[in-house]
SEBAVO-707273 format. One line per field, with one value per atom (N, C-alpha, C): chain; z, y, x; atom name. Coordinates in steps of 0.05 Angstrom, whole numbers. Atoms other than C-alpha are relative to their C-alpha. Example, Ala and Ser with C-alpha at 12.3 -4.5 7.8 and 13.67 -1.06 7.14 Angstrom:
BEGIN
unit = c(A,A,A,A,A,A)
Z = c(0,156,0,-1,143,14)
Y = c(-24,-90,24,-24,-21,22)
X = c(18,246,18,-16,273,-15)
site = c(N,CA,C,N,CA,C)
END
This chain:
BEGIN
unit = c(A,A,A,A,A,A,A,A,A,A,A,A,A,A,A,A,A,A,A,A,A,A,A,A,A,A,A,A,A,A,A,A,A,A,A,A,A,A,A,A,A,A,A,A,A,A,A,A,A,A,A,A,A,A,A,A,A,A,A,A,A,A,A,A,A,A,A,A,A,A,A,A,A,A,A,A,A,A,A,A,A,A,A,A,A,A,A,A,A,A,A,A,A,A,A,A,A,A,A,A,A,A,A,A,A,A,A,A,A,A,A,A,A,A,A,A,A,A,A,A,A,A,A,A,A,A,A,A,A,A,A,A,A,A,A,A,A,A,A,A,A,A,A,A,A,A,A,A,A,A,A,A,A,A,A,A,A,A,A,A,A,A,A,A,A,A,A,A,A,A,A,A,A,A,A,A,A,A,A,A,A,A,A,A,A,A,A,A,A,A,A,A,A,A,A,A,A,A,A,A,A,A,A,A,A,A,A,A,A,A,A,A,A,A,A,A,A,A,A,A,A,A,A,A,A,A,A,A,A,A,A,A,A,A,A,A,A,A,A,A,A,A,A,A,A,A,A,A,A,A,A,A,A,A,A,A,A,A,A,A,A,A,A,A,A,A,A,A,A,A,A,A,A,A,A,A,A,A,A,A,A,A,A,A,A,A,A,A,A,A,A,A,A,A,A,A,A,A,A,A,A,A,A,A,A,A,A,A,A,A,A,A,A,A,A,A,A,A,A,A,A,A,A,A,A,A,A,A,A,A,A,A,A,A,A,A,A,A,A,A,A,A,A,A,A,A,A,A,A,A,A,A,A,A,A,A,A,A,A,A,A,A,A,A,A,A,A,A,A,A,A,A,A,A,A,A,A,A,A,A,A,A,A,A,A,A,A,A,A,A,A,A,A,A,A,A,A,A,A,A,A,A,A,A,A,A,A,A,A,A,A,A,A,A,A,A,A,A,A,A,A,A,A,A,A,A,A,A,A,A,A,A,A,A,A,A,A,A,A,A,A,A,A,A,A,A,A,A,A,A,A,A,A,A,A,A,A,A,A,A,A,A,A,A,A,A,A,A,A,A,A,A,A,A,A,A,A,A,A,A,A,A,A,A,A,A,A,A,A,A,A,A,A,A,A,A,A,A,A,A,A,A,A,A,A,A,A,A,A,A,A,A,A,A,A,A,A,A,A,A,A,A,A,A,A,A,A,A,A,A,A,A,A,A,A,A,A,A,A,A,A,A,A,A,A,A,A,A,A,A,A,A,A,A,A,A,A,A,A,A,A,A,A,A,A,A,A,A,A,A,A,A,A,A,A,A,A,A,A,A,A,A,A,A,A,A,A,A,A,A,A,A,A,A,A,A,A,A,A,A,A,A,A,A,A,A,A,A,A,A,A,A,A,A,A,A,A,A,A,A,A,A,A,A,A,A,A,A,A,A,A,A,A,A,A,A,A,A,A,A,A,A,A,A,A,A,A,A,A,A,A,A,A,A,A,A,A,A,A,A,A,A,A,A,A,A,A,A,A,A,A,A,A,A,A,A,A,A,A,A,A,A,A,A,A,A,A,A,A,A,A,A,A,A,A,A,A,A,A,A,A,A,A,A,A,A,A,A,A,A,A,A,A,A,A,A,A,A,A,A,A,A,A,A,A,A,A,A,A,A,A,A,A,A,A,A,A,A,A,A,A,A,A,A,A,A,A,A,A,A,A,A,A,A,A,A,A,A,A,A,A,A,A,A,A,A,A,A,A,A,A,A,A,A,A,A,A,A,A,A,A,A,A,A,A,A,A,A,A,A,A,A,A,A,A,A,A,A,A,A,A,A,A,A,A,A,A,A,A,A,A,A,A,A,A,A,A,A,A,A,A,A,A,A,A,A,A,A,A,A,A,A,A,A,A,A,A,A,A,A,A,A,A,A,A,A,A,A,A,A,A,A,A,A,A,A,A,A,A,A,A,A,A,A,A,A,A,A,A,A,A,A,A,A,A,A,A,A,A,A,A,A,A,A,A,A,A,A,A,A,A,A,A,A,A,A,A,A,A,A,A,A,A,A,A,A,A,A,A,A,A,A,A,A,A,A,A,A,A,A,A,A,A,A,A,A,A,A,A,A,A,A,A,A,A,A,A,A,A,A,A,A,A,A,A,A,A,A,A,A,A,A,A,A,A,A,A,A,A,A,A,A,A,A,A,A,A,A,A,A,A,A,A,A,A,A,A,A,A,A,A,A,A,A,A,A,A,A,A,A,A,A,A,A,A,A,A,A,A,A,A,A,A,A,A,A,A,A,A,A,A,A,A,A,A,A,A,A,A,A,A,A,A,A,A,A,A,A,A,A,A,A,A,A,A,A,A,A,A,A,A,A,A,A,A,A,A,A,A,A,A,A,A,A,A,A,A,A,A)
Z = c(-6,1116,30,-29,1188,15,-13,1206,-4,5,1173,19,-18,1215,29,-27,1278,3,0,1261,2,0,1247,27,-26,1313,21,-18,1350,-4,6,1315,10,-10,1333,30,-30,1406,8,-7,1407,-5,6,1375,22,-21,1427,26,-25,1483,-2,3,1454,4,-3,1457,29,-28,1533,11,-14,1581,1,-1,1571,25,-25,1636,-1,-3,1650,29,-29,1722,6,-8,1746,31,-29,1818,12,-15,1870,27,-26,1929,20,-21,1995,-6,6,1994,4,-2,1979,9,-9,1991,-15,16,1935,-25,25,1872,-24,22,1831,12,-7,1833,-21,17,1804,2,1,1783,-1,-3,1806,1,-1,1795,9,-10,1830,-16,14,1784,15,-14,1800,12,-10,1811,1,0,1823,-26,25,1756,0,2,1744,-27,24,1693,-11,9,1691,22,-18,1723,-7,5,1731,19,-17,1757,13,-14,1810,-6,7,1787,24,-23,1829,14,-13,1842,12,-13,1870,-17,17,1810,-16,17,1767,-19,19,1708,-6,7,1696,-24,24,1627,-10,11,1594,-6,7,1576,15,-13,1615,-14,17,1584,8,-10,1628,24,-25,1685,23,-22,1748,23,-24,1818,-2,0,1822,24,-23,1873,-11,6,1867,23,-19,1903,-4,3,1918,-2,3,1909,25,-26,1982,5,-2,1970,15,-14,2005,-20,16,1976,8,-7,1972,-1,2,1949,-18,18,1916,-20,19,1853,-19,19,1801,-28,27,1729,-16,16,1686,-22,23,1620,5,-7,1654,14,-13,1676,29,-29,1749,12,-14,1798,28,-27,1861,17,-17,1917,30,-29,1991,14,-16,2042,26,-24,2102,23,-23,2150,-5,6,2116,-22,22,2057,-25,26,1986,-10,12,1944,-29,29,1870,-5,5,1844,-28,26,1781,-20,18,1746,15,-14,1761,15,-13,1780,27,-25,1831,19,-18,1858,15,-12,1871,20,-18,1902,25,-23,1948,19,-17,1974,17,-14,1992,21,-19,2025,23,-23,2066,19,-17,2092,16,-14,2109,22,-18,2142,25,-22,2184,20,-17,2211,14,-12,2223,23,-21,2263,25,-23,2306,15,-13,2319,17,-15,2341,25,-22,2389,22,-21,2428,23,-25,2500,17,-19,2550,21,-19,2594,-11,12,2545,9,-6,2558,-23,20,2522,-23,21,2484,-21,19,2453,-20,18,2425,-20,18,2397,-21,19,2365,-21,19,2333,-19,17,2308,-21,19,2276,-21,19,2245,-21,19,2214,-19,17,2188,-21,18,2158,-22,20,2123,-19,17,2098,-21,18,2067,-22,18,2036,-20,18,2008,-20,19,1978,-20,19,1948,-22,21,1912,-18,15,1891,-20,19,1859,-20,19,1820,-12,11,1791,-29,28,1722,-3,2,1739,21,-17,1775,29,-29,1840,14,-12,1854,2,0,1836,23,-21,1882,28,-26,1941,7,-4,1932,5,-3,1924,25,-22,1978,27,-25,2031,3,-4,2021,1,2,2002,25,-23,2066,22,-20,2108,-12,14,2058,-1,6,2049,-30,28,1983,-16,15,1962,-3,2,1979,-21,20,1937,-28,26,1878,-8,6,1883,-7,6,1885,-26,25,1827,-24,22,1783,-4,2,1798,-16,16,1763,-29,29,1690,-12,14,1640,-4,4,1626,25,-25,1699,7,-6,1707,-17,18,1649,8,-9,1685,12,-9,1701,30,-29,1776,8,-7,1776,-9,9,1736,20,-21,1787,25,-25,1844,-2,4,1815,5,-6,1818,30,-29,1890,15,-14,1910,3,-2,1894,20,-21,1937,27,-26,1993,9,-7,1991,13,-11,2008,28,-27,2072,17,-16,2098,26,-26,2169,-6,4,2172,-19,19,2118,15,-11,2135,-8,7,2136,-25,24,2073,7,-6,2081,-19,17,2055,12,-10,2060,14,-15,2111,2,-5,2118,28,-28,2194,9,-12,2239,3,-4,2250,-26,26,2176,-14,16,2127,16,-15,2155,-17,14,2137,20,-18,2165,13,-11,2174,25,-24,2227,24,-22,2268,3,-1,2250,-1,-1,2263,17,-17,2315,30,-27,2376,14,-12,2389,-15,13,2376,-12,14,2325,-11,13,2307,-23,24,2235,-6,0,2233,-24,23,2169,6,-8,2180,-15,9,2162,18,-18,2200,-9,11,2154,2,-2,2169,28,-26,2226,15,-15,2244,9,-9,2246,25,-23,2294,25,-23,2339,14,-12,2351,15,-12,2374,31,-29,2448,10,-7,2451,-5,6,2417,21,-21,2468,25,-25,2525,-2,3,2497,-3,3,2479,28,-27,2550,17,-16,2579,-8,10,2535,-11,12,2510,13,-15,2565,0,2,2551,-28,26,2481,-22,20,2441,-13,15,2387,-19,20,2342,-22,23,2272,-16,14,2246,-26,27,2171,-10,7,2150,-31,29,2081,-5,3,2093,-22,22,2037,8,-10,2078,24,-22,2120,25,-23,2165,16,-14,2181,15,-13,2195,25,-23,2242,23,-21,2280,13,-11,2287,18,-16,2312,27,-24,2364,19,-17,2388,12,-10,2397,15,-16,2434,-9,12,2387,2,-7,2419,-12,12,2379,-27,26,2310,-19,20,2258,-26,27,2183,-19,20,2123,-26,24,2061,-25,23,2010,-15,13,1964,-19,20,1922,-27,27,1847,-3,3,1830,23,-23,1899,-1,-2,1913,28,-26,1967,18,-19,2029,0,0,2027,-24,24,1957,3,-5,1977,16,-18,2031,-10,13,1983,14,-15,2025,-18,15,1998,17,-17,2058,26,-27,2125,19,-13,2183,-6,4,2174,16,-15,2214,-2,-1,2220,25,-23,2283,-8,9,2271,24,-22,2316,3,-4,2345,-22,21,2289,-28,25,2235,-16,14,2218,6,-3,2208,15,-16,2263,1,-1,2258,-18,15,2216,5,-4,2223,27,-28,2299,9,-9,2325,27,-25,2392,19,-20,2442,-12,12,2392,2,-2,2392,29,-29,2468,8,-8,2477,-13,13,2426,14,-14,2462,28,-27,2530,-4,5,2500,-6,8,2471,22,-18,2525,30,-27,2587,8,-10,2628,11)
Y = c(-28,1690,5,-3,1684,-7,9,1647,21,-21,1702,23,-22,1756,-8,9,1714,1,0,1706,28,-27,1780,13,-12,1800,-11,12,1751,12,-11,1778,28,-28,1850,0,1,1830,-7,8,1796,23,-23,1857,21,-21,1903,-9,10,1858,2,1,1854,27,-26,1929,7,-4,1926,26,-25,1984,18,-19,2044,17,-16,2079,24,-24,2148,9,-6,2163,21,-21,2228,0,0,2234,20,-18,2278,-14,12,2249,22,-17,2280,4,-7,2313,-24,20,2263,-28,26,2203,-23,21,2163,11,-9,2168,-14,14,2117,-12,13,2089,-22,22,2025,-5,9,2004,-30,29,1932,-13,15,1882,-29,27,1815,-20,22,1757,-26,23,1688,8,-12,1730,30,-29,1804,9,-10,1838,31,-29,1909,10,-10,1946,24,-24,2011,10,-11,2047,30,-29,2123,11,-14,2167,24,-23,2218,24,-25,2288,16,-17,2342,13,-12,2373,-22,23,2304,-11,11,2289,-23,23,2227,-6,9,2197,-29,28,2125,-4,3,2106,-29,26,2040,-12,14,1988,-27,26,1928,-15,16,1871,3,0,1879,18,-15,1921,-17,15,1902,18,-14,1923,2,-4,1952,16,-15,1982,18,-17,2041,-4,5,2023,18,-16,2062,-18,16,2040,-12,13,2020,-25,23,1966,6,-7,2005,4,-5,2003,27,-27,2076,1,-1,2065,-22,19,2017,17,-13,2037,-21,17,2007,11,-9,2010,7,-8,2049,19,-17,2088,29,-28,2156,9,-10,2199,1,0,2189,17,-15,2231,-11,9,2207,23,-22,2256,-9,7,2254,9,-7,2254,14,-15,2301,-18,19,2242,-20,19,2205,-18,18,2158,16,-11,2170,-11,8,2165,6,-4,2156,10,-12,2199,11,-13,2231,-15,16,2174,-9,8,2153,-26,26,2082,5,-4,2103,19,-18,2161,-14,15,2115,-20,20,2062,14,-15,2115,7,-6,2135,-25,24,2063,-7,6,2053,19,-19,2116,-7,8,2092,-25,24,2024,7,-8,2057,14,-14,2101,-19,20,2041,-16,15,2003,16,-17,2063,-1,1,2063,-27,26,1988,0,-1,2000,17,-19,2054,-11,11,2009,-8,7,2002,-18,18,1948,16,-17,2006,11,-11,2027,-16,14,2010,-19,21,1945,-1,0,1939,-22,23,1871,8,-8,1900,21,-21,1960,-12,14,1914,-14,16,1869,19,-19,1930,12,-12,1960,-20,21,1894,-4,2,1888,23,-24,1959,-2,4,1944,-19,20,1882,9,-10,1918,19,-18,1973,-16,16,1921,-15,15,1879,18,-20,1940,10,-9,1962,-20,21,1895,-1,3,1891,22,-23,1960,3,-1,1945,-27,27,1876,1,-3,1903,14,-14,1935,-10,10,1925,7,-6,1958,-24,23,1900,-24,22,1850,3,-5,1882,-4,2,1887,-29,28,1816,-18,17,1784,6,-8,1823,-1,-2,1827,-17,13,1801,-31,29,1730,-13,12,1721,-10,9,1712,-18,16,1668,-30,29,1593,-3,5,1562,4,-3,1559,30,-29,1633,13,-11,1649,-6,8,1610,17,-15,1646,29,-27,1714,2,0,1697,2,1,1683,27,-26,1753,20,-19,1787,-2,0,1807,-20,18,1758,11,-13,1808,-1,1,1811,-28,29,1735,-10,9,1729,12,-11,1771,-22,21,1729,-5,2,1744,-16,14,1718,-29,28,1656,-16,13,1640,-4,3,1653,-22,22,1605,-27,25,1551,-2,0,1572,-9,8,1563,-30,30,1489,-11,8,1483,6,-9,1522,-19,18,1475,-25,25,1417,3,-5,1450,17,-13,1479,-15,13,1465,-24,25,1394,-19,17,1367,-15,14,1315,15,-13,1341,-13,10,1332,-10,11,1286,11,-11,1311,-9,7,1291,25,-22,1332,-4,0,1350,12,-10,1355,3,-2,1371,-28,27,1296,-16,14,1276,-1,2,1255,-12,9,1245,7,-8,1260,10,-10,1295,-22,22,1229,-13,11,1210,18,-19,1271,4,-6,1286,-26,24,1237,-22,21,1200,4,-2,1218,26,-26,1288,23,-25,1358,12,-9,1387,28,-26,1460,-1,0,1459,30,-28,1525,6,-7,1557,28,-24,1611,2,-3,1636,18,-16,1667,29,-27,1728,14,-11,1739,11,-12,1789,-7,9,1774,-29,28,1700,-1,1,1712,11,-11,1754,-20,21,1692,-21,22,1647,0,2,1668,-13,12,1650,-30,29,1583,-15,12,1568,-4,1,1584,-21,19,1542,-28,27,1483,-10,7,1483,-7,5,1485,-25,21,1433,-25,23,1385,-26,25,1335,-7,6,1340,-9,10,1314,22,-22,1377,0,-1,1381,24,-21,1437,-11,7,1423,26,-25,1487,-6,4,1486,26,-26,1540,2,-6,1572,10,-9,1589,-16,14,1571,-6,6,1569,-19,19,1505,6,-5,1526,24,-23,1594,-9,10,1559,-16,16,1508,17,-18,1562,16,-15,1604,-17,17,1546,-6,7,1527,25,-24,1599,9,-8,1610,-22,22,1545,-10,11,1519,-31,28,1450,-20,18,1421,-9,9,1389,23,-21,1434,-13,10,1422,23,-19,1458,-7,6,1464,3,1,1447,-26,25,1395,-10,12,1347,3,-2,1346,-19,17,1321,2,-4,1338,28,-26,1394,12,-14,1445,-3,3,1436,25,-25,1510,2,1,1499,-20,19,1437,11,-12,1477,26,-23,1533,27,-24,1587,23,-24,1658,18,-16,1688,-15,10,1673,24,25,1667,-12,14,1615,-26,25,1555,-15,17,1497,-16,16,1464,-27,26,1389,-17,16,1343,-26,26,1277,-20,19,1240,11,-10,1283,19,-19,1333,28,-28,1407,13,-11,1442,30,-29,1513,8,-9,1555,30,-27,1619,12,-9,1625,13,-15,1678,14,-15,1711,-13,9,1706,-20,19,1669,-28,27,1611,-9,7,1612,-10,7,1611,-27,25,1554,-24,22,1510,-4,2,1526,-15,13,1504,-30,28,1439,-16,15,1421,8,-9,1459,21,-22,1514,-11)
X = c(-3,1529,-2,3,1506,26,-25,1570,22,-19,1611,-2,4,1580,7,-8,1589,30,-29,1662,11,-9,1669,-3,5,1638,20,-19,1683,27,-26,1744,3,0,1725,3,-1,1716,29,-28,1785,19,-17,1817,-2,4,1786,13,-12,1812,30,-29,1882,13,-13,1893,7,-6,1894,-10,8,1886,24,-21,1930,-1,1,1950,19,-17,1978,-3,0,1997,21,-19,2028,0,-1,2051,19,-17,2082,6,-8,2122,7,-11,2140,30,-28,2209,20,-21,2265,-10,11,2219,12,-11,2249,13,-13,2292,-13,15,2251,-25,25,2180,-6,7,2152,-30,28,2082,0,-3,2075,-28,25,2019,6,-4,2012,-16,13,1996,8,-11,2025,27,-24,2088,-4,1,2102,13,-10,2109,1,-2,2133,-10,12,2090,14,-13,2128,19,-20,2187,3,-3,2197,21,-19,2252,-14,12,2230,17,-14,2249,8,-9,2281,-23,23,2212,-18,14,2190,-23,22,2144,11,-7,2143,-23,21,2104,4,0,2086,-18,16,2062,3,-2,2046,-28,24,1994,0,4,1967,-21,18,1929,-30,27,1867,-2,3,1838,11,-12,1875,7,-9,1896,31,-29,1967,9,-12,2014,23,-24,2062,19,-21,2126,24,-24,2189,25,-24,2261,11,-6,2264,-18,17,2212,-26,24,2156,-23,24,2085,-11,9,2064,-31,29,1992,-10,14,1943,-16,18,1906,-12,13,1861,5,-8,1886,-25,22,1837,10,-8,1839,-7,3,1838,26,-25,1897,-4,1,1910,22,-21,1948,3,-6,1982,11,-9,1990,2,-3,2011,-26,23,1954,10,-8,1955,5,-3,1948,22,-22,2006,-9,6,2011,-7,7,1988,-26,25,1925,0,3,1911,-28,26,1854,0,3,1827,-17,17,1791,-25,25,1719,2,-3,1740,14,-16,1793,-14,14,1752,-23,22,1693,11,-13,1739,10,-9,1769,-22,24,1700,-7,8,1684,21,-21,1752,1,1,1745,-22,22,1678,8,-9,1708,21,-21,1769,-11,13,1724,-12,12,1686,22,-22,1752,12,-11,1778,-19,19,1714,3,-3,1724,25,-25,1796,-2,3,1773,-18,17,1725,17,-15,1748,-17,14,1731,-17,13,1709,-26,24,1655,-24,25,1583,-7,7,1565,21,-20,1631,-4,5,1612,-22,22,1547,10,-10,1584,18,-18,1636,-17,17,1583,-15,14,1544,18,-18,1605,10,-8,1627,-22,23,1557,0,-1,1563,22,-22,1631,-7,7,1606,-22,22,1544,12,-13,1587,15,-16,1633,-17,18,1576,-13,12,1542,20,-21,1608,5,-4,1616,-25,25,1543,-5,4,1543,22,-22,1607,7,-4,1598,9,-8,1616,26,-25,1682,20,-22,1749,-4,5,1724,-12,13,1678,19,-19,1732,20,-19,1783,-12,13,1735,-7,8,1711,24,-23,1779,16,-18,1816,-14,13,1762,-25,26,1691,3,-2,1712,12,-14,1752,-19,20,1689,-21,20,1653,7,-4,1644,5,-6,1664,-26,26,1590,-7,5,1581,17,-18,1642,-10,9,1614,-25,24,1547,7,-7,1580,15,-14,1626,-19,20,1565,-14,14,1538,17,-17,1597,-5,4,1593,19,-18,1623,28,-27,1679,17,-15,1699,8,-6,1696,23,-21,1745,28,-26,1799,17,-17,1859,-1,2,1853,-24,25,1782,2,-4,1801,16,-16,1855,-16,15,1807,-21,19,1756,13,-15,1809,6,-5,1826,-25,24,1753,-2,1,1757,20,-19,1819,-10,10,1787,-22,22,1726,10,-10,1770,11,-11,1795,-19,20,1730,-5,7,1706,-18,15,1679,13,-14,1726,23,-23,1779,26,-25,1851,11,-13,1891,28,-26,1951,21,-22,2018,26,-26,2091,12,-12,2131,30,-29,2204,4,-1,2210,29,-27,2269,13,-11,2276,2,-1,2270,-27,24,2217,-23,23,2147,-25,25,2074,-20,21,2014,-17,16,1978,12,-13,2029,-5,5,2008,-30,29,1935,-16,18,1878,10,-12,1918,-9,10,1876,7,-7,1903,-13,7,1879,26,-24,1928,-6,1,1939,20,-17,1966,5,-8,2004,18,-16,2031,13,-14,2085,26,-28,2155,15,-16,2212,1,-1,2209,-27,27,2134,-3,2,2128,-25,24,2055,2,-4,2074,17,-18,2131,-12,14,2087,-18,18,2044,16,-16,2102,-2,3,2099,-26,26,2025,0,-1,2038,17,-16,2093,-17,17,2045,-21,22,1988,10,-12,2033,8,-9,2062,-25,23,1992,-16,19,1957,14,-13,2011,-6,6,1997,-30,29,1922,-8,6,1927,-1,-2,1947,27,-25,2000,-1,-2,2024,18,-18,2052,3,-5,2084,15,-11,2098,11,-12,2147,4,-5,2152,28,-28,2226,13,-15,2274,29,-27,2338,-2,3,2338,16,-16,2395,-11,12,2364,-25,25,2298,6,-7,2330,9,-11,2367,-22,22,2304,-17,17,2263,12,-14,2315,2,-4,2328,-27,26,2253,-15,11,2242,-27,24,2189,2,-6,2188,-20,20,2130,11,-8,2132,4,-6,2165,8,-6,2168,5,-7,2195,-15,16,2150,18,-17,2203,-5,7,2171,21,-18,2212,-13,11,2204,-23,25,2134,-19,18,2106,-12,14,2057,6,-5,2074,-25,22,2031,-17,15,2012,-18,17,1985,-23,21,1946,-22,20,1911,-11,12,1896,4,-4,1928,11,-9,1938,17,-16,1972,6,-7,2005,2,5,1998,-28,25,1944,1,-1,1923,-27,23,1874,0,2,1850,-13,9,1842,-7,10,1802,15,-14,1828,-6,6,1792,6,-10,1823,-18,18,1767,9,-5,1779,-24,22,1738,1,-2,1764,24,-23,1811,6,-9,1851,-8,3,1846,25,-24,1893,-5,3,1906,-19,19,1850,-20,18,1806,11,-12,1855,0,1,1861,-28,28,1785,-9,7,1777,12,-13,1828,-12,13,1796,-26,25,1730,4,-4,1759,14,-18,1810,-2,3,1788,20,-17,1821,26)
site = c(N,CA,C,N,CA,C,N,CA,C,N,CA,C,N,CA,C,N,CA,C,N,CA,C,N,CA,C,N,CA,C,N,CA,C,N,CA,C,N,CA,C,N,CA,C,N,CA,C,N,CA,C,N,CA,C,N,CA,C,N,CA,C,N,CA,C,N,CA,C,N,CA,C,N,CA,C,N,CA,C,N,CA,C,N,CA,C,N,CA,C,N,CA,C,N,CA,C,N,CA,C,N,CA,C,N,CA,C,N,CA,C,N,CA,C,N,CA,C,N,CA,C,N,CA,C,N,CA,C,N,CA,C,N,CA,C,N,CA,C,N,CA,C,N,CA,C,N,CA,C,N,CA,C,N,CA,C,N,CA,C,N,CA,C,N,CA,C,N,CA,C,N,CA,C,N,CA,C,N,CA,C,N,CA,C,N,CA,C,N,CA,C,N,CA,C,N,CA,C,N,CA,C,N,CA,C,N,CA,C,N,CA,C,N,CA,C,N,CA,C,N,CA,C,N,CA,C,N,CA,C,N,CA,C,N,CA,C,N,CA,C,N,CA,C,N,CA,C,N,CA,C,N,CA,C,N,CA,C,N,CA,C,N,CA,C,N,CA,C,N,CA,C,N,CA,C,N,CA,C,N,CA,C,N,CA,C,N,CA,C,N,CA,C,N,CA,C,N,CA,C,N,CA,C,N,CA,C,N,CA,C,N,CA,C,N,CA,C,N,CA,C,N,CA,C,N,CA,C,N,CA,C,N,CA,C,N,CA,C,N,CA,C,N,CA,C,N,CA,C,N,CA,C,N,CA,C,N,CA,C,N,CA,C,N,CA,C,N,CA,C,N,CA,C,N,CA,C,N,CA,C,N,CA,C,N,CA,C,N,CA,C,N,CA,C,N,CA,C,N,CA,C,N,CA,C,N,CA,C,N,CA,C,N,CA,C,N,CA,C,N,CA,C,N,CA,C,N,CA,C,N,CA,C,N,CA,C,N,CA,C,N,CA,C,N,CA,C,N,CA,C,N,CA,C,N,CA,C,N,CA,C,N,CA,C,N,CA,C,N,CA,C,N,CA,C,N,CA,C,N,CA,C,N,CA,C,N,CA,C,N,CA,C,N,CA,C,N,CA,C,N,CA,C,N,CA,C,N,CA,C,N,CA,C,N,CA,C,N,CA,C,N,CA,C,N,CA,C,N,CA,C,N,CA,C,N,CA,C,N,CA,C,N,CA,C,N,CA,C,N,CA,C,N,CA,C,N,CA,C,N,CA,C,N,CA,C,N,CA,C,N,CA,C,N,CA,C,N,CA,C,N,CA,C,N,CA,C,N,CA,C,N,CA,C,N,CA,C,N,CA,C,N,CA,C,N,CA,C,N,CA,C,N,CA,C,N,CA,C,N,CA,C,N,CA,C,N,CA,C,N,CA,C,N,CA,C,N,CA,C,N,CA,C,N,CA,C,N,CA,C,N,CA,C,N,CA,C,N,CA,C,N,CA,C,N,CA,C,N,CA,C,N,CA,C,N,CA,C,N,CA,C,N,CA,C,N,CA,C,N,CA,C,N,CA,C,N,CA,C,N,CA,C,N,CA,C,N,CA,C,N,CA,C,N,CA,C,N,CA,C,N,CA,C,N,CA,C,N,CA,C,N,CA,C,N,CA,C,N,CA,C,N,CA,C,N,CA,C,N,CA,C,N,CA,C,N,CA,C,N,CA,C,N,CA,C,N,CA,C,N,CA,C,N,CA,C,N,CA,C,N,CA,C,N,CA,C,N,CA,C,N,CA,C,N,CA,C,N,CA,C,N,CA,C,N,CA,C,N,CA,C,N,CA,C,N,CA,C,N,CA,C,N,CA,C,N,CA,C,N,CA,C,N,CA,C,N,CA,C,N,CA,C,N,CA,C,N,CA,C,N,CA,C,N,CA,C,N,CA,C,N,CA,C,N,CA,C,N,CA,C,N,CA,C,N,CA,C,N,CA,C,N,CA,C,N,CA,C,N,CA,C,N,CA,C,N,CA,C,N,CA,C,N,CA,C,N,CA,C,N,CA,C,N,CA,C,N,CA,C,N,CA,C,N,CA,C,N,CA,C,N,CA,C,N,CA,C,N,CA,C,N,CA,C,N,CA,C,N,CA,C,N,CA,C,N,CA,C,N,CA,C,N,CA,C,N,CA,C,N,CA,C,N,CA,C,N,CA,C,N,CA,C,N,CA,C,N,CA,C,N,CA,C,N,CA,C,N,CA,C,N,CA,C,N,CA,C,N,CA,C,N,CA,C,N,CA,C,N,CA,C,N,CA,C,N,CA,C,N,CA,C,N,CA,C,N,CA,C,N,CA,C,N,CA,C,N,CA,C,N,CA,C,N,CA,C,N,CA,C,N,CA,C,N,CA,C,N,CA,C,N,CA,C,N,CA,C,N,CA,C,N,CA,C,N,CA,C,N,CA,C,N,CA,C,N,CA,C,N,CA,C,N,CA,C,N,CA,C,N,CA,C,N,CA,C,N,CA,C,N,CA,C,N,CA,C,N,CA,C,N,CA,C,N,CA,C,N,CA,C,N,CA,C,N,CA,C,N,CA,C,N,CA,C,N,CA,C,N,CA,C,N,CA,C,N,CA,C,N,CA,C,N,CA,C,N,CA,C,N,CA,C,N,CA,C,N,CA,C,N,CA,C,N,CA,C,N,CA,C,N,CA,C,N,CA,C,N,CA,C,N,CA,C,N,CA,C,N,CA,C,N,CA,C,N,CA,C,N,CA,C,N,CA,C)
END
């Protein structure tokens, strides 16, 4: 009899999970902003959950069911993301904001999430307004960064049983954590949240991330360079400092870094510095043309693995670009995601002025 009741409870739990989360979203757009809107969720691919036609009065309705609580985006028919929202079983309304953009509100989950995001945005604005002319700008910057992280950490800690905590952890808090810190935080979430597909995928990502943390040896991989087939082991661990740079010609932030990379390569190439830029482009000819036109004179490779090979970007557990790793002459990862002045200062420290 005990086993029968155990089975019955398990069956009831499975049935309750199978029904998913029903969503009802009403919205109003600015005049003639779009003719259609889409509710999109990012899994391993971008999936459209619902589509709606924008009426003459600029209103729309999105209805449907998703398997589990998740983060989603409302996009227009021009490919623009209008707003982020958290799927919940409460009717939501999307409206334009006076300062521009849109916001989803009306359900307790999204309303609470909006409060946290407004607090974070306010601190981010204060950080952006710091001027070198201010008294003690570095102290002000550090104080505000600490405040931002404190708000973020508290936001996660107070929402370990719902999608708010998951979204804040995955999109922001985890980015400044070590793999061990991520594992500890993951264990603090409720069992229901840890079973979400996004969290299951992230747990797998943590193990990849651990292999590319500072202090770990670089991971060798086959490369398809401008000159032909090669491998990272022919570049890294050969007595030079190497910046392993992941980018794409369609990535605007990546392209904005190219002038600095040209400058630093010109300055340090004769001092034992090399750059290996690995592109996520899928059109080899466009990639070659872009590299030549932008005078990227260092090692360039295309991340197009052959059948049975793993993409380099996957081996290094990357979730976004631009991303980079600074590798020491003996092949150890000594820094990661250095951009702008941070990259310049790190190379000055390692190679001199």
